[in-house]
VEXDREN-2710 file (C-alpha; in Angstrom, 1 decimal):
% VEXDREN-2710
k/r/px/py/pz
1/UNK/-51.3/45.7/-19.6
2/UNK/-52.1/42.3/-18.2
3/UNK/-53.5/39.7/-20.6
4/UNK/-54.3/36.0/-20.8
5/UNK/-53.7/33.4/-23.4
6/UNK/-56.5/31.0/-24.4
7/UNK/-54.6/27.9/-23.3
8/UNK/-53.5/29.2/-19.9
9/UNK/-54.9/30.3/-16.5
10/UNK/-51.8/32.5/-16.0
11/UNK/-51.8/36.3/-16.3
12/UNK/-49.1/37.8/-18.4
13/UNK/-47.6/41.3/-18.4
14/UNK/-45.4/42.1/-21.4
15/UNK/-42.1/43.9/-20.5
16/UNK/-40.6/44.5/-24.0
17/UNK/-41.1/47.0/-26.7
18/UNK/-41.4/46.4/-30.4
19/UNK/-38.5/46.7/-32.9
20/UNK/-37.3/44.9/-36.0
21/UNK/-35.6/41.5/-35.4
22/UNK/-36.3/41.4/-31.7
23/UNK/-35.3/37.9/-30.3
24/UNK/-36.5/37.9/-26.6
25/UNK/-39.9/37.9/-25.1
26/UNK/-39.8/39.0/-21.5
27/UNK/-43.0/38.8/-19.3
28/UNK/-44.1/38.9/-15.7
29/UNK/-46.2/35.9/-15.2
30/UNK/-48.7/35.4/-12.3
31/UNK/-49.8/31.8/-11.5
32/UNK/-52.9/31.2/-9.4
33/UNK/-52.6/29.2/-6.2
34/UNK/-52.1/25.5/-7.0
35/UNK/-52.1/26.2/-10.8
36/UNK/-50.6/23.3/-12.8
37/UNK/-50.1/22.6/-16.5
38/UNK/-52.1/19.6/-17.6
39/UNK/-49.6/18.3/-20.1
40/UNK/-46.0/18.6/-21.2
41/UNK/-45.4/21.1/-24.0
42/UNK/-42.5/21.7/-26.4
43/UNK/-41.8/24.5/-28.9
44/UNK/-38.8/26.2/-30.5
45/UNK/-36.5/28.4/-28.5
46/UNK/-35.4/28.8/-24.9
47/UNK/-37.0/29.7/-21.5
48/UNK/-35.6/31.5/-18.5
49/UNK/-37.6/31.9/-15.3
50/UNK/-36.7/34.0/-12.2
51/UNK/-39.0/33.5/-9.2
52/UNK/-40.0/36.9/-7.8
53/UNK/-42.6/35.7/-5.3
54/UNK/-43.7/32.2/-4.2
55/UNK/-42.4/28.9/-5.6
56/UNK/-42.5/27.0/-8.8
57/UNK/-42.0/23.4/-9.8
58/UNK/-40.7/23.0/-13.3
59/UNK/-40.6/19.6/-15.0
60/UNK/-38.1/19.4/-17.9
61/UNK/-38.2/16.0/-19.5
62/UNK/-37.8/13.5/-16.7
63/UNK/-36.3/16.0/-14.1
64/UNK/-38.3/18.1/-11.6
65/UNK/-36.9/21.3/-10.3
66/UNK/-38.3/23.0/-7.1
67/UNK/-37.6/26.7/-7.2
68/UNK/-38.1/29.4/-4.5
69/UNK/-37.9/33.2/-4.5
70/UNK/-34.7/34.4/-6.1
71/UNK/-33.9/31.2/-7.9
72/UNK/-33.8/30.7/-11.7
73/UNK/-34.0/28.0/-14.3
74/UNK/-32.9/28.2/-18.0
75/UNK/-33.6/25.4/-20.5
76/UNK/-34.3/24.7/-24.2
77/UNK/-38.0/24.8/-24.8
78/UNK/-37.7/22.1/-27.4
79/UNK/-37.7/19.5/-24.7
80/UNK/-41.0/18.6/-23.0
81/UNK/-41.7/20.8/-20.0
82/UNK/-44.5/22.0/-17.7
83/UNK/-44.9/24.1/-14.5
84/UNK/-46.8/24.0/-11.3
85/UNK/-47.4/26.5/-8.5
86/UNK/-47.3/24.2/-5.4
87/UNK/-48.5/26.9/-3.0
88/UNK/-51.8/28.2/-1.7
89/UNK/-50.8/31.7/-2.8
90/UNK/-50.0/33.4/-6.1
91/UNK/-46.5/32.8/-7.6
92/UNK/-45.0/35.6/-9.7
93/UNK/-42.1/35.0/-12.1
94/UNK/-40.1/36.9/-14.7
95/UNK/-40.2/34.7/-17.8
96/UNK/-37.9/35.4/-20.8
97/UNK/-38.5/33.3/-23.9
98/UNK/-37.3/33.0/-27.4
99/UNK/-38.4/33.5/-30.1
100/UNK/-40.4/36.7/-29.6
101/UNK/-44.0/35.8/-30.3
102/UNK/-46.0/39.0/-29.6
END
């Protein structure tokens, strides 16, 4: 079932089940056209993104990564980061994060 988080315009679809000591949190994430984070964030764990459709700009500390369909990025989420959909169309990604939060 799609859901939204209070702090985001993105739509999330949870891909995992529930079991004790689960470490990963996989989602499909849909970003609206031209959607952009307003500030850098940091939190415990790691993030992995795979671009299913569209494009994504990911800023990790002082570096900016421009990703297209079929490309990936993996980074520690303890460093400041943010994302942006640079297109006039929806971007869809698979996002796998740690720790599991839902």
